[in-house]
N, C-alpha and C positions, 0 to 999 in steps of 0.2 A: 685363349680357349681353343683357337684352331690348332695350336701347337699340341695341346694335350689330346685333341681329338685324333691328329695324325699318330701320335704317340700310342693311343689306344689301338688303333688299326694296326699299326706296326708291332706291338705286342701280341696281338691275335694271329698275325701272319706268321711271326717266329715260332709261337707256341704250337701252330698248325704244321709247320713244316717239320718241327721236331718230332712231331707224334708219330709220324710213320717210322722214323729210324729209331725211336724208343721202343716201339712195339715189337720190332724185329729182334731187338736186343734182349727186352724182357722175356719173350718166349724162348729164346736161345738160351738163356742163363737159368731159367726156370727148372726146378728139380721135383716140383709137386707131382707131377704125373708118374714119374718113377716112383715117388715115394707111396703115392696110392696103390701103384701095381704090387708093391712090396709089403703094403700092409704097415707101413711106418706111422704111427700116430703122429709124428710132427707134421704130417700132411695138413692137419687141420690148424697149424697155426701160422702166425706171421713169421716169415723167415728173414732175419736180419742179414744173413749171409748172401742174400740175394743182392744187396747193394754193392758187396765186395766183388762179386762174380761180375756185375755189370760194368764194374770200372775196367774190365779186361775186354769190354766189346767196344770196338772203335766207333761204331755207330753211336752208341750210348755217349761215350765221351764227346764226340763231336755235337750231339744234340744237347749237351750241358752246355756249350758255349752258345748256341742259337737260344736256348732257353734263358740263359743269363740276360742275354741282349734284350728278349723279350721282358723279361722281369724288370729291367732297368726302365724300359719304356713304360711299362705298367705304372711304375714308382712316378715318373712324368705325368701321366695321365691323371692319376690319383691326387696330384698337386694341385689340378686346378677343375677336374669334373668330379661330379658327385658320385658316390659308390655304386648307385642302380645304374648308371650311363656305363661306367668302366666295366663292371662284371658281366652285364649283358653283351658288350662289345667283345670282351675276352671269350664268352661262349662262342663268339663267331668264328673261333679257330676251327671248329669242325667244318664250317663252310670252306675254309682255307684248305684243310686236309683232303676234303672231297676234291676239290679242284686241281691241287696238287697232284694227287694219285690219278686223275684222270689224264693229267698233262704228261708227268714223268713217268708213271707206271703203265701207261696205255689202258688204264683201267675204263669200264664201261659204266656210265653212271644212268640210271634211269630216270624217267620224268619226274618221280617223286623227289629224287635226290636234288635234281635242278631247280624244281620248285621251292623245296626246302632252301636251298642256297639263296635263291631269288628272296625269300622271305626274310633270311638272315640280313641281307643287302638292305632291304627296304626298312627293317625294324632298326638297324643300326642308323640308317638315315634319319629317322623319325627321331630317335634318341638324340643324335647330334644336333638336331635343329631345334630342339625342345629343351634340352638339360640346362640349367640354370647354373650359378657359382656354387662350389662347395661351401658348405658351412664351417663353423668353428673347428678349428685343429686341436685346441688345447682341451683335455680331457681331464677328469678327476683320478686321483690314485685309486680310488674304488673301481672305475672303469677299466684301467689298467689290470688291476687285480682280477676283475671279472673275466678278461681276456685269458690269463694264465689258468684259471678254474674251467674255463671253457674247453681250454686244449687239452687239460688233463683228462676232463671228462671224455672228449674225443678220443684220446689214447686208450683209455681204459675200454670204450665202447667198441673200439677197433679190435683190441684183443680179444673180447667176448664175441664179437661178430666172426672172427676168424674160425671159431669152433661150432659155427652154426651148420647146418646140412646144406650140401650144394646149392638147392634151388633158391635158398634164402640169402646164402652168404654172400653172393656176387653183389646184389642190389644193395644190401645193409653195409657191407664193407665200401661200396661206392659211394653211398650217401654219407657214410663216416668220414671218408676221404673228402668229400666235397664240403662238409662242415669244417674240417682242418683247413681247407683252402679260404673258406670264408672267414676264418679267425685269421690267417695270412693277410687277406685283403683290408680287413678293418686294423690290423697292426700297422700295415703299409700305410694306411690313410692317415693314422695320427702320429705319425713320425715328426718331431719337430723340425727336422732339418736333415740334410745329408753330410754334414761335416764329421769327421771322426770324433770329435768332442761331443756332438749331439747325439751320435749313433751309440756310443759307449754308455752314456749317461742315461739313456731312456728304456725302461723295461720293454717298451714295444719292439725294440730291435732284437731282443733275445726271444721273445715270443714270437717274432716273424719267422726267425731261423728255425726254431724247434717246430713251428706248424709246417714248414716247407717240408723238412725231414719226415715227420710224422705222417704227413698227407701223402708223401710219395710211398713211404712203406706200405701204407693201407691200401691205396690205389692199384700200386704194383702187386699186391697180395690178391686183388679182386681180379685182375687180369690174368692172373695164373691159371686158375682153374673155371674161370666161367665166361658167359658172353660178354665181349666187349661193349656190345651195344646196350645192353642192361647197365653194366657198371658205368658207362659213360654218360647215360641218361640220368642216373641217379647223382653223378657227380656235378653235372650241370645244374640240375634243380637245386641241390643243397648248397652251389657255391654262388649262387646269383640271388635267390629270394632273400635269405637270411641278411647277408650285408646290405642289401638295398633298404630292408626295414631298419637295420641298426642307423644308417646313414640318416634317413629320414626322421627317425624318431629321437636319436641321441646325438647326432653330429651336425643337424641342422641343413641337411641337403635338401635343394628345392629345384624347381622348374622355373623356365621363363614365365613370366606373368600371362596366365590365362592358357598355358601349353600343358596342364598336368595330365589332362586326358590324352593328349597327343603322346606324351611321354610314356603313360603307361600302356598305350598301344603298342608304341614301339618295343618296349620292353617284353611285354606278352609275346609279340610277334616273333622277335628275336630269338627269345628263350625257347618257345615251342618249336620254332624251326630248327634251331640246334638239336633239340631232343628228338626231331623227326629225323633228322640226318644219322643220328645215332641207331635210332631204331630201322632206317632203312639202308643202313651201311652194311647190315650182316648178310653179305652174299658170299660168292665163292672166291677163292683165291684166282691167281691168274699167273699165265706164263708158266704152267706146270710146277708151280711151287706148292708147298703145304702150309701148314700152319703158319700164319704169319709171315709168309714168304721163306718159309725154311724148307729147304728139299726134301720132298717125300712126305710131308704131314706127318700126323700122328698115326701111329699103328692101328689099323681097323676103320680108318676113316676112308669115306669115299670122296673122291675128288669131285668138286662141282666144275662146270663148264668153265673154260680158260676165258680170260677177259674180265671176269667180274670183278669188281672191288670188294674185297674181304674186308669187314669192319675191324678185325684184328690187327689189320696194318695201320689202323688208325689210333690205336689204343693207348699210345704211351703218354699222353700229355700229363707227365709227371713232373712237378718242377721242383727239383731240389735246390734248395736256398739253404747255404750254411756259409 
């Protein structure tokens, strides 16, 4: 249990550190703003070419290695901890990102951010002390098929969400990406093992890989043209609550005896604090840089005071699993 809890914390740390690097790469590789200015109708669609352009960004390539380490740690955590605990701890990567930005980027965090970071730490502590053993790992073929259907629905919903007006597009795309990450977490939870023979034979492996790619594209699309705080809050809510419910209802996840209330309090505190970090993270850029740390920012945008942490720098928590 202790090893799995440490693995979940390592996973959150890796995702948080990679976030800053990915956000800069996504904003640099995005062409959506130029398409909007030119009136190109493709600006309202998911851009698969974004992934190709990102592979030419060294920050993104390096962040993939960090994310891969985080994903492997997440698999270790899911092998012993219930989904509700792992997903809430993974959401704590927002706290890691905020602290990482304050340390490495000399960003200034307000009391709201530090209060939210403390809430995440306390919530994770409550979860770690109250989480029971995971339930049964074996699931029916119908459950496996249901995951595939859910992923297809997520992909279709994401394509439709990309065509929505700007004010609605970002939160809907973020929530859809979060549901994709929820499918990924459930698929990882029901893997029968990690040997090549087991991975090749189980449909969950392919669902997991497809969910990673679909979720990445949807989240990157949400970040292209909208507020990262809105997108991130939507992702956090959608990727934590549904898997937690699936784990408890269908997979037998439990808490320790008599600690259900404590686990619920820890889950709510950790997730609410993570959402608060997404909300309060939207400040200005720092060090004279513009959008997501890029020199000069976007044309026509006023620069906020230097030294503040910009939410866009946190944006990238896009886990590409392939």
